[in-house]
Structures are given as C-alpha cells and as structure tokens.
C-alpha positions in Angstrom: 27.7 25.9 36.6 24.7 25.0 34.7 22.6 21.9 35.3 23.6 20.4 31.9 27.2 20.4 33.0 26.3 18.5 36.2 24.2 16.0 34.3 27.2 15.2 32.1 29.2 14.1 35.1 29.2 10.6 36.7 27.8 9.9 40.1 31.3 9.7 41.6 32.2 13.0 40.1 29.1 14.6 41.5 29.9 13.2 45.0 33.4 14.8 44.7 31.7 18.0 43.6 29.5 18.0 46.7 32.4 17.5 49.0 34.3 20.3 47.3 31.4 22.7 47.5 30.8 21.9 51.2 34.4 22.6 51.9 34.2 25.9 50.0 31.0 26.8 51.7 32.7 26.3 55.1 35.7 28.3 54.1 33.4 31.2 52.9 31.5 31.2 56.2 34.7 31.2 58.1 36.0 34.2 56.0 32.7 36.0 56.6 32.9 35.5 60.3 36.5 36.8 60.4 35.7 39.8 58.1 37.9 38.6 55.3 35.2 37.7 52.7 35.6 39.9 49.6 33.1 38.2 47.2 29.9 37.8 49.1 28.0 36.7 46.0 30.1 33.5 45.9 28.3 32.2 49.0 25.0 32.3 47.1 26.6 30.7 44.0 28.1 27.9 46.0 24.9 27.2 47.9 22.9 27.0 44.6 25.5 24.8 42.9 25.3 22.4 45.8 21.5 22.3 45.5 21.8 21.7 41.8 24.2 18.8 42.3 22.0 17.2 45.0 19.0 17.6 42.7 20.7 15.8 39.8 21.8 13.0 42.1 18.3 12.8 43.5 16.8 12.6 40.1 19.1 9.8 39.1 18.3 7.9 42.3 14.6 8.4 41.7 14.9 7.2 38.1 16.8 4.1 39.2 14.3 3.2 41.9 11.2 3.7 39.7 12.6 1.4 37.0 13.7 -1.2 39.6 17.3 -1.0 38.4 20.0 -0.8 41.1 
C-alpha cells in the first residue's frame, strides 16, 4: 500500500492494520521455516507496510504533542 492510503485511515484502523500485518508476518516466518513459503517477496512487502503504518501513527502522535492537543 502507499503512504497516502494509510494517511486516509483513522488511528483505530491503523492499529487494526498493525495487528493484521504482525499476524501475517508471523505466518510468513512460520511458512518459511517449514519450507512452505512460495512468495518470498511478500515478507519484505509486509515488513515495509508495517513500518509505513508505524511511521504515520508516529507522525500523528508527534503532531498532537507538538500542538499540545491530546
């Protein structure tokens, strides 16, 4: 996904997205360990999407704290 798609989501949706991506990452690691992983590029994509979501949440938190709004 692109960053713009993540920015359009609410904080709750992003938290759900993080949980889903962590689950998928775990499942992909498990598949790799058991030799069943077919799409190895998906691991990289999931890892980067997770980082994007965390970055967007961090930016929002930073913006809230710098303006004094909670």
